[in-house]
KELUMNU-979202 format. One record per atom (N, C-alpha, C): residue in three letters; atom name; x, y, z. Coordinates in pm, whole numbers, padded with zeros to 5 digits. Atoms other than C-alpha are relative to their C-alpha. Example, Ala and Ser with C-alpha at 12.3 -4.5 7.8 and 13.67 -1.06 7.14 Angstrom:
2
 res atom      x      y      z
 ALA    N  00089 -00119  00000
 ALA   CA  01230 -00450  00780
 ALA    C  00090  00120  00000
 SER    N -00082 -00119 -00006
 SER   CA  01367 -00106  00714
 SER    C -00077  00109  00073
This chain:
175
 res atom      x      y      z
 MET    N  00116 -00146 -00001
 MET   CA -00031  00023  00021
 MET    C  00107  00090 -00014
 LEU    N -00082 -00133  00058
 LEU   CA  00144  00329 -00137
 LEU    C -00091  00132  00129
 PRO    N  00069 -00137 -00124
 PRO   CA  00093  00664  00089
 PRO    C -00131  00059 -00078
 GLU    N  00154 -00071  00050
 GLU   CA -00190  00793 -00182
 GLU    C -00079 -00104  00025
 GLU    N  00057  00084 -00037
 GLU   CA -00330  00447 -00158
 GLU    C -00065 -00009  00159
 PHE    N  00035 -00016 -00147
 PHE   CA -00339  00454  00231
 PHE    C -00094  00097  00025
 ARG    N  00067 -00099 -00045
 ARG   CA -00484  00754  00239
 ARG    C -00186  00036 -00095
 GLN    N  00108  00044  00096
 GLN   CA -00761  00662 -00068
 GLN    C -00096 -00045  00100
 LYS    N  00019  00120 -00059
 LYS   CA -00830  00370  00180
 LYS    C -00051  00053  00134
 LEU    N  00046 -00053 -00096
 LEU   CA -00895  00589  00456
 LEU    C -00114  00043  00022
 ARG    N  00119 -00099  00053
 ARG   CA -01159  00803  00301
 ARG    C -00096 -00128  00000
 GLU    N  00076  00126  00029
 GLU   CA -01341  00460  00230
 GLU    C -00109 -00005  00182
 TYR    N  00016 -00034 -00116
 TYR   CA -01367  00524  00620
 TYR    C -00083  00151  00092
 HIS    N  00027 -00151 -00003
 HIS   CA -01438  00910  00632
 HIS    C  00084  00066  00109
 ILE    N -00091 -00042 -00024
 ILE   CA -01114  00968  00749
 ILE    C  00072  00093 -00113
 GLU    N -00092 -00143  00066
 GLU   CA -00947  01284  00601
 GLU    C  00136  00040 -00007
 LEU    N -00095 -00087 -00021
 LEU   CA -00609  01329  00583
 LEU    C  00039  00114 -00058
 SER    N -00019 -00153  00003
 SER   CA -00484  01675  00592
 SER    C  00143 -00033 -00071
 SER    N -00179  00006  00036
 SER   CA -00095  01770  00382
 SER    C  00055 -00060  00125
 LYS    N -00068  00044 -00125
 LYS   CA  00007  01763  00713
 LYS    C  00052 -00138  00124
 GLN    N  00007  00143 -00069
 GLN   CA -00122  01448  00881
 GLN    C  00099 -00126 -00144
 MET    N -00048  00096  00053
 MET   CA  00041  01287  00528
 MET    C  00157  00028  00011
 ALA    N -00106 -00017  00022
 ALA   CA  00360  01466  00557
 ALA    C  00070 -00049  00150
 GLN    N  00000  00051 -00178
 GLN   CA  00365  01343  00974
 GLN    C  00007 -00158 -00085
 PHE    N -00006  00183  00074
 PHE   CA  00319  00951  00796
 PHE    C  00137  00005 -00062
 GLU    N -00097  00002  00092
 GLU   CA  00590  01030  00543
 GLU    C  00149  00006  00106
 ASP    N -00132 -00045 -00087
 ASP   CA  00851  01164  00823
 ASP    C -00004 -00108  00101
 TYR    N  00035  00119 -00067
 TYR   CA  00756  00854  01051
 TYR    C  00075 -00110 -00106
 TYR    N -00031  00136  00039
 TYR   CA  00804  00611  00794
 TYR    C  00181  00027 -00021
 GLU    N -00073  00030  00047
 GLU   CA  01149  00783  00698
 GLU    C  00094  00012  00134
 LEU    N -00055  00023 -00113
 LEU   CA  01273  00802  01074
 LEU    C  00007 -00152  00040
 LEU    N -00005  00069 -00034
 LEU   CA  01170  00510  01123
 LEU    C  00106 -00092 -00060
 VAL    N -00072  00077  00068
 VAL   CA  01373  00336  00874
 VAL    C  00187  00050  00025
 LYS    N -00180 -00059  00000
 LYS   CA  01715  00550  00948
 LYS    C  00005 -00055  00121
 TRP    N -00041  00083 -00105
 TRP   CA  01655  00438  01291
 TRP    C  00041 -00169  00047
 ASN    N  00007  00190  00013
 ASN   CA  01591  00052  01220
 ASN    C  00172 -00042 -00049
 GLN    N -00147  00097  00060
 GLN   CA  01977  00061  01024
 GLN    C  00064 -00040  00148
 LYS    N -00117  00037 -00132
 LYS   CA  02132  00094  01404
 LYS    C -00110 -00048  00097
 THR    N  00053  00093 -00039
 THR   CA  01871 -00024  01593
 THR    C -00132 -00035 -00048
 ASN    N  00122  00059  00050
 ASN   CA  01630 -00298  01548
 ASN    C -00138  00065  00064
 LEU    N  00119 -00036 -00014
 LEU   CA  01281 -00154  01570
 LEU    C -00104 -00061 -00073
 THR    N  00108  00041  00070
 THR   CA  01091 -00335  01293
 THR    C  00042 -00151 -00108
 THR    N -00127  00062  00114
 THR   CA  01220 -00640  01040
 THR    C -00111  00067 -00121
 ILE    N  00096 -00086  00157
 ILE   CA  00890 -00420  00769
 ILE    C  00066  00137  00019
 THR    N -00063 -00096  00006
 THR   CA  01120 -00183  00629
 THR    C -00010  00044 -00152
 ASP    N  00091 -00041  00154
 ASP   CA  00956 -00162  00249
 ASP    C -00086  00087  00057
 LYS    N  00117 -00135 -00010
 LYS   CA  00749  00165  00243
 LYS    C -00157 -00051  00002
 SER    N  00142  00031 -00003
 SER   CA  00439 -00020  00115
 SER    C -00026 -00124  00110
 GLU    N  00084  00041 -00114
 GLU   CA  00452 -00256  00378
 GLU    C -00020  00032  00132
 VAL    N -00010 -00091 -00144
 VAL   CA  00503 -00008  00665
 VAL    C -00151  00028 -00039
 TYR    N  00144 -00056  00008
 TYR   CA  00182  00164  00544
 TYR    C -00088 -00091 -00011
 LEU    N  00099  00065  00014
 LEU   CA  00000 -00137  00481
 LEU    C  00016 -00072  00161
 LYS    N -00005  00068 -00103
 LYS   CA  00119 -00369  00787
 LYS    C -00008  00096  00129
 HIS    N -00069 -00052 -00161
 HIS   CA  00213 -00117  01084
 HIS    C -00133  00157  00002
 PHE    N  00063 -00121  00013
 PHE   CA  00024  00245  00970
 PHE    C -00187 -00045 -00004
 TYR    N  00096  00031  00055
 TYR   CA -00275  00095  00788
 TYR    C -00102 -00072  00114
 ASP    N  00068  00161 -00125
 ASP   CA -00341 -00220  01060
 ASP    C -00025  00099  00140
 SER    N  00023 -00119 -00119
 SER   CA -00306  00081  01348
 SER    C -00132  00056 -00017
 VAL    N  00114 -00066  00061
 VAL   CA -00553  00277  01188
 VAL    C -00116 -00056  00031
 ALA    N  00108  00060  00046
 ALA   CA -00770  00008  01124
 ALA    C -00065 -00034  00189
 LEU    N  00047  00019 -00192
 LEU   CA -00842 -00048  01555
 LEU    C -00142  00106  00024
 ALA    N  00061 -00097 -00030
 ALA   CA -01034  00291  01498
 ALA    C -00167 -00007 -00153
 PHE    N  00077 -00027  00131
 PHE   CA -01268  00148  01208
 PHE    C -00129 -00068  00094
 SER    N  00140  00064 -00080
 SER   CA -01525 -00035  01444
 SER    C -00095  00115  00109
 PHE    N  00097 -00085 -00120
 PHE   CA -01599  00231  01691
 PHE    C  00096  00138 -00017
 GLU    N -00031 -00086  00004
 GLU   CA -01560  00580  01744
 GLU    C  00107  00082  00111
 LEU    N -00072 -00017 -00103
 LEU   CA -01278  00712  01930
 LEU    C -00032  00174  00024
 ASN    N  00098 -00089 -00085
 ASN   CA -01426  00994  02184
 ASN    C  00142  00112 -00025
 GLN    N -00086 -00159 -00047
 GLN   CA -01284  01368  02190
 GLN    C  00131 -00049  00074
 GLY    N -00085  00026 -00140
 GLY   CA -00980  01369  02422
 GLY    C -00010 -00157  00097
 ALA    N  00009  00143 -00094
 ALA   CA -01021  00978  02545
 ALA    C  00170  00002  00032
 SER    N -00120  00019 -00015
 SER   CA -00729  00885  02689
 SER    C  00054 -00180 -00042
 ILE    N -00051  00126 -00001
 ILE   CA -00512  00591  02569
 ILE    C  00142 -00090  00018
 CYS    N -00094  00062 -00023
 CYS   CA -00254  00340  02665
 CYS    C  00044 -00099 -00063
 ASP    N -00047  00096  00081
 ASP   CA -00056  00165  02446
 ASP    C  00165 -00101  00058
 ILE    N -00081 -00007 -00102
 ILE   CA  00138 -00124  02646
 ILE    C  00089 -00085 -00137
 GLY    N -00099  00046  00098
 GLY   CA  00456 -00236  02416
 GLY    C -00017  00056 -00123
 SER    N -00003 -00066  00088
 SER   CA  00486 -00020  02198
 SER    C  00047  00001 -00136
 GLY    N -00109  00032  00129
 GLY   CA  00777 -00098  01988
 GLY    C  00006  00149 -00053
 ALA    N -00021 -00115  00105
 ALA   CA  00813  00171  01723
 ALA    C -00090  00083 -00006
 GLY    N  00123 -00118 -00006
 GLY   CA  00473  00327  01834
 GLY    C -00113 -00053 -00074
 PHE    N  00103  00052  00086
 PHE   CA  00231  00103  01659
 PHE    C -00087 -00065  00086
 PRO    N  00110 -00060  00088
 PRO   CA -00071  00145  01695
 PRO    C  00000  00150  00058
 SER    N  00029 -00105 -00045
 SER   CA -00069  00447  01907
 SER    C  00101  00143 -00082
 ILE    N -00058 -00079  00114
 ILE   CA  00149  00690  01677
 ILE    C -00102  00029 -00095
 PRO    N  00053 -00081  00190
 PRO   CA -00054  00657  01326
 PRO    C -00124  00033  00106
 LEU    N  00088 -00050 -00063
 LEU   CA -00377  00692  01603
 LEU    C -00014  00175  00024
 GLU    N -00054 -00157 -00074
 GLU   CA -00204  01061  01768
 GLU    C -00014  00038 -00157
 ILE    N -00043 -00063  00099
 ILE   CA -00124  01154  01414
 ILE    C -00135  00038 -00072
 ILE    N  00132  00016  00099
 ILE   CA -00514  01071  01244
 ILE    C -00086  00096  00145
 PHE    N  00090 -00063 -00082
 PHE   CA -00697  01238  01616
 PHE    C  00110  00041  00098
 PRO    N -00093 -00094 -00092
 PRO   CA -00434  01461  01759
 PRO    C -00066  00048  00098
 GLU    N  00027 -00010 -00121
 GLU   CA -00691  01535  02035
 GLU    C  00034 -00142  00127
 LEU    N  00006  00169 -00065
 LEU   CA -00610  01152  02186
 LEU    C  00111  00071  00109
 LYS    N -00092 -00023 -00125
 LYS   CA -00435  01180  02528
 LYS    C  00118 -00150 -00011
 VAL    N -00072  00077  00021
 VAL   CA -00151  00910  02457
 VAL    C  00093 -00055  00101
 THR    N -00136  00014 -00035
 THR   CA  00049  00727  02682
 THR    C  00073 -00183 -00043
 ILE    N -00009  00116  00094
 ILE   CA  00297  00464  02522
 ILE    C  00108 -00049  00131
 VAL    N -00080  00108 -00094
 VAL   CA  00464  00167  02820
 VAL    C  00097 -00075 -00116
 ASP    N -00104  00110  00054
 ASP   CA  00794  00009  02665
 ASP    C  00118 -00040  00047
 SER    N -00102 -00019 -00077
 SER   CA  01028 -00164  02836
 SER    C  00138  00016 -00100
 LEU    N -00132 -00042  00090
 LEU   CA  01319 -00109  02577
 LEU    C  00065  00122  00006
 ASN    N -00023 -00124  00013
 ASN   CA  01475  00186  02639
 ASN    C  00061  00033 -00146
 LYS    N -00015 -00031  00131
 LYS   CA  01609  00207  02304
 LYS    C -00136  00055 -00098
 ARG    N  00145 -00013  00095
 ARG   CA  01240  00212  02159
 ARG    C -00044  00096  00056
 ILE    N  00002 -00142 -00035
 ILE   CA  01187  00485  02399
 ILE    C  00104  00100 -00052
 ASN    N -00137 -00095  00039
 ASN   CA  01482  00669  02266
 ASN    C -00042  00081 -00114
 PHE    N  00032 -00048  00122
 PHE   CA  01349  00652  01921
 PHE    C -00128  00072 -00008
 LEU    N  00118 -00078 -00038
 LEU   CA  00968  00758  02051
 LEU    C  00034  00145  00001
 ARG    N -00034 -00117 -00034
 ARG   CA  01104  01039  02198
 ARG    C  00062  00086 -00131
 ALA    N -00027 -00106  00160
 ALA   CA  01260  01175  01837
 ALA    C -00102  00002 -00080
 LEU    N  00137 -00020  00087
 LEU   CA  00972  01067  01694
 LEU    C -00091  00093  00015
 ILE    N  00112 -00121 -00050
 ILE   CA  00735  01261  01886
 ILE    C  00049  00168 -00045
 ALA    N -00063 -00147  00030
 ALA   CA  00970  01585  01860
 ALA    C -00009  00033 -00127
 GLU    N  00043 -00022  00141
 GLU   CA  00971  01535  01466
 GLU    C -00119  00025 -00073
 LEU    N  00123  00025  00016
 LEU   CA  00631  01478  01441
 LEU    C -00092  00128  00061
 ASP    N  00062 -00050 -00055
 ASP   CA  00586  01742  01687
 ASP    C -00163 -00059  00083
 LEU    N  00069  00026 -00054
 LEU   CA  00360  01558  01868
 LEU    C -00060  00035  00172
 LYS    N  00001 -00078 -00139
 LYS   CA  00181  01737  02193
 LYS    C -00052 -00074  00106
 GLN    N  00086  00038 -00051
 GLN   CA -00038  01485  02360
 GLN    C  00047 -00148  00016
 VAL    N -00079  00123  00007
 VAL   CA  00223  01168  02394
 VAL    C  00075  00015  00101
 GLU    N -00124  00037 -00153
 GLU   CA  00400  01052  02736
 GLU    C  00027 -00101 -00041
 LEU    N -00077  00158  00051
 LEU   CA  00638  00779  02755
 LEU    C  00023 -00026  00122
 PHE    N -00050  00081 -00173
 PHE   CA  00711  00528  03067
 PHE    C  00080 -00096 -00072
 HIS    N -00105  00125  00012
 HIS   CA  01017  00323  03027
 HIS    C -00044 -00083  00068
 ALA    N  00031  00138 -00125
 ALA   CA  00854  00018  03230
 ALA    C -00066 -00119 -00071
 ARG    N  00013  00191  00013
 ARG   CA  00777 -00363  03222
 ARG    C -00164  00013  00010
 ALA    N  00165 -00085 -00027
 ALA   CA  00363 -00334  03197
 ALA    C -00006 -00103  00117
 GLU    N  00020  00079 -00160
 GLU   CA  00389 -00586  03501
 GLU    C  00001  00099  00123
 THR    N -00037 -00090 -00122
 THR   CA  00530 -00342  03693
 THR    C -00102  00189 -00009
 PHE    N  00107 -00152  00054
 PHE   CA  00327 -00035  03499
 PHE    C -00191 -00029  00079
 GLY    N  00128  00018  00001
 GLY   CA -00002 -00192  03545
 GLY    C  00001 -00011  00172
 GLN    N  00006 -00014 -00121
 GLN   CA  00061 -00185  03943
 GLN    C -00025  00120  00081
 GLU    N  00012 -00156 -00043
 GLU   CA  00091  00167  03977
 GLU    C -00134  00042 -00013
 LYS    N  00163 -00023  00000
 LYS   CA -00239  00271  04121
 LYS    C -00015  00116 -00082
 ASN    N  00062 -00143  00061
 ASN   CA -00229  00629  03975
 ASN    C -00045 -00048 -00181
 HIS    N  00056  00005  00154
 HIS   CA -00288  00458  03618
 HIS    C -00078 -00155 -00041
 ARG    N  00117  00144  00033
 ARG   CA -00512  00143  03710
 ARG    C -00136  00081  00021
 GLY    N  00112 -00024  00041
 GLY   CA -00835  00194  03579
 GLY    C -00027  00136 -00041
 PHE    N -00016 -00105  00055
 PHE   CA -00733  00512  03433
 PHE    C -00018  00036 -00136
 TYR    N  00010 -00042  00179
 TYR   CA -00756  00483  03023
 TYR    C -00100 -00053 -00050
 ASP    N  00162  00060  00077
 ASP   CA -01078  00443  02809
 ASP    C  00063 -00086 -00069
 TYR    N -00075  00071  00113
 TYR   CA -00822  00268  02585
 TYR    C  00074 -00080  00067
 VAL    N -00167  00098 -00005
 VAL   CA -00551 -00006  02639
 VAL    C -00002 -00080 -00140
 MET    N -00007  00057  00131
 MET   CA -00428 -00112  02334
 MET    C  00172 -00104  00003
 ALA    N -00143  00100  00009
 ALA   CA -00126 -00405  02267
 ALA    C -00064 -00089 -00151
 ARG    N  00018  00080  00145
 ARG   CA -00020 -00551  01915
 ARG    C  00093 -00154  00009
 ALA    N -00052  00112  00034
 ALA   CA  00239 -00811  01962
 ALA    C  00110 -00044  00131
 VAL    N -00039 -00035 -00122
 VAL   CA  00324 -00825  02353
 VAL    C  00034 -00171  00014
 ALA    N  00016  00162 -00061
 ALA   CA  00230 -01187  02512
 ALA    C -00112 -00064 -00067
 ARG    N  00082  00048 -00044
 ARG   CA -00019 -01423  02491
 ARG    C -00101  00056  00020
 LEU    N  00131 -00131 -00025
 LEU   CA -00388 -01276  02486
 LEU    C -00065 -00066  00134
 ASP    N  00027  00006 -00099
 ASP   CA -00433 -01467  02803
 ASP    C  00089  00115  00114
 VAL    N -00129 -00076 -00145
 VAL   CA -00100 -01292  03010
 VAL    C -00067  00160 -00101
 LEU    N  00025 -00162  00060
 LEU   CA -00222 -00935  02759
 LEU    C -00097  00015  00149
 SER    N  00139 -00034 -00075
 SER   CA -00561 -00970  02950
 SER    C  00058  00028  00172
 GLU    N -00067 -00029 -00152
 GLU   CA -00378 -00973  03330
 GLU    C  00043  00121 -00002
 LEU    N -00120 -00099  00000
 LEU   CA -00106 -00708  03207
 LEU    C -00125  00149 -00024
 CYS    N  00074 -00110  00045
 CYS   CA -00386 -00468  03053
 CYS    C -00136  00007  00048
 LEU    N  00106  00024 -00030
 LEU   CA -00738 -00548  03159
 LEU    C -00046  00107  00142
 PRO    N -00018 -00103 -00119
 PRO   CA -00644 -00363  03524
 PRO    C  00017  00176 -00024
 LEU    N -00049 -00158  00070
 LEU   CA -00544 -00024  03319
 LEU    C -00127  00081 -00047
 VAL    N  00073 -00076  00107
 VAL   CA -00878  00017  03133
 VAL    C -00104  00052  00128
 LYS    N  00108 -00088 -00143
 LYS   CA -01178  00270  03331
 LYS    C -00117 -00132 -00030
 LYS    N  00120  00054 -00018
 LYS   CA -01489  00089  03397
 LYS    C -00087  00012 -00113
 ARG    N  00057 -00001  00072
 ARG   CA -01704 -00006  03086
 ARG    C  00071  00072 -00185
 ARG    N -00110  00013  00137
 ARG   CA -01420  00085  02816
 ARG    C  00068 -00108 -00059
 LEU    N -00019  00123  00081
 LEU   CA -01280 -00109  02611
 LEU    C  00196 -00059  00025
 PHE    N -00150 -00017  00012
 PHE   CA -00892 -00288  02582
 PHE    C -00008 -00070 -00148
 LEU    N  00004  00027  00110
 LEU   CA -00821 -00356  02248
 LEU    C  00152 -00088 -00081
 CYS    N -00126  00033  00022
 CYS   CA -00580 -00625  02117
 CYS    C  00022 -00063 -00139
 ALA    N -00060  00031  00138
 ALA   CA -00437 -00682  01765
 ALA    C  00110 -00100 -00039
 LYS    N -00057  00073 -00028
 LYS   CA -00343 -00994  01752
 LYS    C -00010 -00125 -00167
 SER    N -00039  00068  00140
 SER   CA -00185 -01249  01458
 SER    C -00054 -00102 -00006
 SER    N  00036  00164 -00004
 SER   CA -00266 -01600  01358
 SER    C  00189 -00031 -00036
């Protein structure tokens, strides 16, 4: 999926990307590939694959429900920022918290957030097991998301305590 195909596909879901947002996705891709040369962030670096398997798949989480204005999201084990950073680009009113256990990924995300000028993203260098035990995070988030962190039963134990009552835990798992 090339950038214009990405934009067109999102239109089908009534998501209209501005020129600024398209530039942010392009800058994201460029920084990801640059950092990936020295820091293993992802095995997927082909542009069309990044747009499909990282950007589009991340945004697809929002196709089934409407993200509330100003909703809080916690992304557990975000890696290179998926799914939360693509969602933040499209919905800049979201309040995003990213938790990752590897400092090299946090350093990349810090550089990415500065490059893309994202204002509502907070980073935590922590393991999900300990982050979820902190009282100020328990039951705090509207949406808790995870992609490739652990088996679903383990993910549920790590993520569900962070979700507000009557809100959602979103888990994207592949076969």
